[in-house]
TORPA-4810 file (N, C-alpha, C, O; in nm, 3 decimals):
<nodes>
NODE_1_10.336_10.989_3.166_10.216_11.044_3.221_10.214_11.194_3.190_10.313_11.263_3.213_M
NODE_2_10.103_11.242_3.139_10.087_11.383_3.107_9.958_11.436_3.169_9.857_11.366_3.175_L
NODE_3_9.964_11.560_3.216_9.847_11.627_3.271_9.810_11.745_3.184_9.896_11.808_3.123_F
NODE_4_9.681_11.776_3.179_9.632_11.894_3.110_9.518_11.951_3.193_9.428_11.878_3.234_L
NODE_5_9.524_12.081_3.218_9.417_12.147_3.293_9.338_12.233_3.196_9.394_12.315_3.122_T
NODE_6_9.206_12.215_3.196_9.117_12.291_3.110_9.000_12.338_3.195_8.930_12.257_3.255_L
NODE_7_8.980_12.467_3.200_8.870_12.525_3.278_8.868_12.475_3.424_8.762_12.447_3.480_D
NODE_8_8.988_12.466_3.483_8.999_12.427_3.623_8.986_12.278_3.651_8.989_12.237_3.767_G
NODE_9_8.972_12.198_3.547_8.961_12.053_3.562_9.091_11.989_3.513_9.146_12.030_3.411_Q
NODE_10_9.139_11.888_3.585_9.261_11.817_3.547_9.227_11.689_3.473_9.139_11.612_3.514_D
NODE_11_9.298_11.666_3.362_9.284_11.546_3.282_9.421_11.480_3.272_9.523_11.548_3.279_Y
NODE_12_9.423_11.348_3.256_9.547_11.272_3.262_9.557_11.175_3.146_9.461_11.106_3.114_L
NODE_13_9.675_11.172_3.085_9.706_11.067_2.987_9.813_10.980_3.050_9.925_11.026_3.075_Y
NODE_14_9.779_10.856_3.076_9.866_10.763_3.148_9.870_10.630_3.073_9.808_10.533_3.115_D
NODE_15_9.944_10.625_2.960_9.943_10.503_2.880_10.003_10.382_2.950_9.977_10.268_2.911_P
NODE_16_10.084_10.404_3.054_10.142_10.293_3.127_10.058_10.244_3.242_10.097_10.151_3.312_G
NODE_17_9.941_10.306_3.264_9.848_10.270_3.371_9.915_10.272_3.508_9.896_10.180_3.587_A
NODE_18_9.993_10.374_3.535_10.059_10.388_3.665_9.964_10.439_3.773_9.985_10.411_3.891_A
NODE_19_9.861_10.512_3.735_9.767_10.570_3.830_9.648_10.475_3.847_9.586_10.435_3.748_I
NODE_20_9.614_10.438_3.971_9.499_10.350_3.993_9.370_10.411_3.938_9.349_10.532_3.944_P
NODE_21_9.286_10.326_3.884_9.161_10.366_3.818_9.069_10.446_3.910_8.990_10.527_3.861_R
NODE_22_9.076_10.427_4.041_8.987_10.497_4.134_9.002_10.648_4.128_8.912_10.721_4.170_Q
NODE_23_9.114_10.698_4.077_9.139_10.841_4.070_9.086_10.905_3.941_9.088_11.027_3.927_Y
NODE_24_9.040_10.822_3.849_9.003_10.870_3.715_8.857_10.840_3.682_8.802_10.739_3.727_L
NODE_25_8.795_10.927_3.605_8.656_10.909_3.564_8.639_10.794_3.465_8.535_10.729_3.459_A
NODE_26_8.743_10.769_3.388_8.742_10.662_3.288_8.882_10.604_3.279_8.975_10.652_3.342_R
NODE_27_8.895_10.500_3.199_9.024_10.437_3.172_9.092_10.514_3.059_9.030_10.537_2.955_E
NODE_28_9.220_10.556_3.076_9.291_10.620_2.965_9.302_10.522_2.848_9.316_10.401_2.868_P
NODE_29_9.295_10.573_2.726_9.306_10.487_2.609_9.394_10.554_2.503_9.383_10.674_2.477_Q
NODE_30_9.481_10.474_2.444_9.575_10.525_2.345_9.509_10.555_2.211_9.550_10.646_2.140_K
NODE_31_9.405_10.477_2.178_9.341_10.496_2.048_9.193_10.462_2.057_9.155_10.348_2.084_S
NODE_32_9.109_10.563_2.035_8.964_10.545_2.038_8.902_10.624_1.924_8.966_10.711_1.865_V
NODE_33_8.780_10.593_1.893_8.705_10.673_1.797_8.650_10.796_1.870_8.605_10.785_1.984_A
NODE_34_8.654_10.909_1.808_8.600_11.031_1.867_8.447_11.021_1.869_8.386_11.001_1.764_L
NODE_35_8.385_11.034_1.986_8.238_11.028_1.991_8.174_11.142_1.913_8.228_11.252_1.904_P
NODE_36_8.060_11.114_1.856_7.990_11.214_1.776_7.944_11.333_1.858_7.930_11.443_1.804_L
NODE_37_7.922_11.314_1.990_7.875_11.424_2.073_7.988_11.503_2.142_7.961_11.591_2.223_D
NODE_38_8.114_11.471_2.110_8.227_11.547_2.166_8.228_11.688_2.105_8.185_11.708_1.992_A
NODE_39_8.277_11.785_2.183_8.280_11.925_2.140_8.423_11.969_2.114_8.511_11.947_2.197_T
NODE_40_8.445_12.031_2.000_8.575_12.085_1.965_8.603_12.207_2.054_8.523_12.301_2.056_D
NODE_41_8.714_12.207_2.127_8.749_12.320_2.212_8.807_12.436_2.134_8.816_12.549_2.184_T
NODE_42_8.849_12.409_2.010_8.915_12.511_1.929_9.064_12.521_1.955_9.134_12.597_1.889_G
NODE_43_9.114_12.444_2.051_9.257_12.445_2.084_9.331_12.351_1.990_9.286_12.240_1.963_L
NODE_44_9.446_12.397_1.941_9.527_12.322_1.846_9.675_12.329_1.885_9.720_12.427_1.944_R
NODE_45_9.747_12.224_1.852_9.893_12.223_1.861_9.941_12.145_1.741_9.930_12.022_1.736_R
NODE_46_9.994_12.215_1.645_10.030_12.151_1.520_9.906_12.094_1.454_9.808_12.166_1.433_G
NODE_47_9.909_11.965_1.422_9.794_11.899_1.359_9.699_11.837_1.460_9.596_11.781_1.422_K
NODE_48_9.732_11.845_1.589_9.646_11.788_1.694_9.539_11.887_1.735_9.563_12.008_1.738_D
NODE_49_9.420_11.835_1.767_9.311_11.919_1.817_9.257_11.859_1.946_9.268_11.739_1.970_S
NODE_50_9.200_11.945_2.029_9.151_11.903_2.160_8.999_11.909_2.163_8.939_12.012_2.132_L
NODE_51_8.936_11.798_2.201_8.791_11.785_2.206_8.750_11.746_2.347_8.826_11.680_2.418_W
NODE_52_8.631_11.785_2.389_8.578_11.757_2.522_8.460_11.662_2.512_8.371_11.681_2.429_L
NODE_53_8.458_11.558_2.597_8.344_11.466_2.602_8.219_11.542_2.643_8.227_11.639_2.718_A
NODE_54_8.105_11.500_2.595_7.978_11.569_2.624_7.952_11.578_2.773_7.897_11.678_2.820_A
NODE_55_7.988_11.476_2.849_7.965_11.478_2.993_8.082_11.539_3.071_8.076_11.548_3.194_D
NODE_56_8.187_11.581_3.001_8.301_11.648_3.064_8.397_11.556_3.137_8.492_11.604_3.199_G
NODE_57_8.375_11.425_3.131_8.463_11.337_3.207_8.585_11.288_3.129_8.656_11.198_3.175_D
NODE_58_8.609_11.345_3.011_8.727_11.309_2.933_8.757_11.415_2.828_8.668_11.487_2.781_A
NODE_59_8.884_11.423_2.793_8.929_11.501_2.678_8.977_11.403_2.573_9.017_11.291_2.605_L
NODE_60_8.972_11.445_2.448_9.024_11.367_2.337_9.128_11.451_2.264_9.100_11.563_2.221_Y
NODE_61_9.248_11.397_2.250_9.350_11.460_2.167_9.342_11.388_2.032_9.374_11.270_2.021_V
NODE_62_9.300_11.462_1.931_9.273_11.404_1.800_9.387_11.439_1.705_9.425_11.555_1.690_V
NODE_63_9.440_11.335_1.642_9.546_11.351_1.543_9.511_11.262_1.424_9.518_11.139_1.432_S
NODE_64_9.473_11.326_1.314_9.431_11.248_1.198_9.302_11.174_1.226_9.202_11.234_1.266_G
NODE_65_9.304_11.041_1.204_9.184_10.959_1.223_9.177_10.893_1.360_9.082_10.820_1.387_D
NODE_66_9.274_10.919_1.447_9.271_10.855_1.578_9.265_10.958_1.690_9.299_11.075_1.671_S
NODE_67_9.222_10.912_1.807_9.212_11.001_1.922_9.264_10.928_2.046_9.248_10.807_2.059_A
NODE_68_9.325_11.003_2.136_9.363_10.953_2.267_9.258_11.001_2.366_9.213_11.115_2.359_Q
NODE_69_9.219_10.914_2.460_9.123_10.951_2.563_9.201_10.984_2.690_9.274_10.901_2.744_L
NODE_70_9.184_11.108_2.737_9.246_11.156_2.862_9.133_11.174_2.963_9.057_11.269_2.952_W
NODE_71_9.120_11.085_3.063_9.010_11.096_3.158_9.027_11.210_3.258_9.138_11.257_3.284_P
NODE_72_8.915_11.253_3.312_8.911_11.352_3.417_8.966_11.290_3.546_8.934_11.176_3.578_L
NODE_73_9.050_11.366_3.618_9.098_11.322_3.749_8.987_11.356_3.850_8.954_11.473_3.868_V
NODE_74_8.932_11.254_3.914_8.818_11.275_4.004_8.858_11.278_4.151_8.780_11.318_4.237_V
NODE_75_8.981_11.234_4.180_9.031_11.238_4.317_9.179_11.272_4.311_9.257_11.211_4.238_E
NODE_76_9.218_11.373_4.391_9.357_11.418_4.393_9.448_11.306_4.443_9.410_11.226_4.528_A
NODE_77_9.568_11.301_4.387_9.668_11.203_4.431_9.804_11.270_4.423_9.820_11.375_4.361_F
NODE_78_9.901_11.210_4.486_10.036_11.265_4.485_10.134_11.163_4.537_10.098_11.052_4.573_G
NODE_79_10.258_11.203_4.540_10.365_11.116_4.589_10.389_11.143_4.736_10.379_11.257_4.782_C
NODE_80_10.420_11.038_4.810_10.453_11.054_4.953_10.599_11.088_4.970_10.645_11.105_5.083_D
</nodes>
Protein backbone atom coordinates (compact mmCIF):
# COMPACT_ATOMS: atom_id res chain seq x y z
CA UNK A 1 0.00 0.00 0.00
CA UNK A 2 1.37 3.41 -0.98
CA UNK A 3 0.10 6.91 -0.26
CA UNK A 4 0.74 10.11 -2.19
CA UNK A 5 -0.39 13.59 -1.17
CA UNK A 6 -0.89 16.17 -3.90
CA UNK A 7 -2.27 19.63 -3.19
CA UNK A 8 -3.56 18.52 0.22
CA UNK A 9 -5.42 15.49 -1.16
CA UNK A 10 -4.43 11.91 -0.30
CA UNK A 11 -4.34 9.21 -2.96
CA UNK A 12 -3.77 5.50 -2.38
CA UNK A 13 -2.34 2.62 -4.38
CA UNK A 14 -3.55 -0.60 -2.78
CA UNK A 15 -3.01 -3.50 -5.20
CA UNK A 16 -3.88 -6.04 -2.50
CA UNK A 17 -7.27 -4.41 -1.82
CA UNK A 18 -6.63 -4.20 1.92
CA UNK A 19 -8.58 -0.94 2.30
CA UNK A 20 -12.39 -1.19 2.05
CA UNK A 21 -13.84 0.52 -1.03
CA UNK A 22 -15.96 2.89 1.12
CA UNK A 23 -12.82 4.92 1.89
CA UNK A 24 -11.89 5.48 -1.76
CA UNK A 25 -13.41 7.47 -4.64
CA UNK A 26 -12.70 4.62 -7.05
CA UNK A 27 -11.27 1.12 -7.12
CA UNK A 28 -7.44 1.02 -7.33
CA UNK A 29 -6.25 -0.59 -10.57
CA UNK A 30 -2.86 -1.99 -11.51
CA UNK A 31 -3.20 -1.33 -15.23
CA UNK A 32 -5.57 1.07 -17.00
CA UNK A 33 -5.57 3.23 -20.08
CA UNK A 34 -4.84 6.88 -19.33
CA UNK A 35 -8.03 8.90 -19.97
CA UNK A 36 -7.78 11.53 -22.67
CA UNK A 37 -8.98 14.24 -20.26
CA UNK A 38 -6.32 13.53 -17.59
CA UNK A 39 -3.90 16.40 -16.88
CA UNK A 40 -0.14 16.00 -16.71
CA UNK A 41 1.07 17.35 -13.33
CA UNK A 42 4.60 17.76 -14.65
CA UNK A 43 5.93 15.58 -11.83
CA UNK A 44 8.38 12.84 -12.82
CA UNK A 45 10.39 10.10 -11.15
CA UNK A 46 12.67 8.39 -13.58
CA UNK A 47 10.52 7.33 -16.53
CA UNK A 48 7.26 7.54 -14.54
CA UNK A 49 4.94 10.56 -14.82
CA UNK A 50 2.05 11.66 -12.64
CA UNK A 51 -1.32 12.61 -14.15
CA UNK A 52 -4.52 13.84 -12.47
CA UNK A 53 -8.05 12.72 -13.41
CA UNK A 54 -10.22 15.54 -14.76
CA UNK A 55 -12.59 15.26 -11.80
CA UNK A 56 -9.70 15.00 -9.30
CA UNK A 57 -10.84 11.69 -7.86
CA UNK A 58 -7.77 9.75 -9.02
CA UNK A 59 -4.11 10.01 -9.93
CA UNK A 60 -2.44 8.00 -12.66
CA UNK A 61 1.17 6.88 -12.43
CA UNK A 62 2.15 6.39 -16.06
CA UNK A 63 5.07 4.23 -17.10
CA UNK A 64 5.43 3.58 -20.80
CA UNK A 65 2.10 2.46 -22.26
CA UNK A 66 0.43 1.53 -18.98
CA UNK A 67 -0.93 3.46 -16.02
CA UNK A 68 -1.81 2.65 -12.41
CA UNK A 69 -4.97 4.23 -11.00
CA UNK A 70 -4.52 5.65 -7.47
CA UNK A 71 -7.95 6.72 -6.13
CA UNK A 72 -8.63 9.69 -3.90
CA UNK A 73 -9.09 8.83 -0.20
CA UNK A 74 -12.56 10.20 0.60
CA UNK A 75 -12.79 9.11 4.23
CA UNK A 76 -9.93 8.99 6.75
CA UNK A 77 -9.02 5.60 8.15
CA UNK A 78 -6.37 4.24 10.47
CA UNK A 79 -5.31 1.37 12.65
CA UNK A 80 -6.79 0.79 16.09
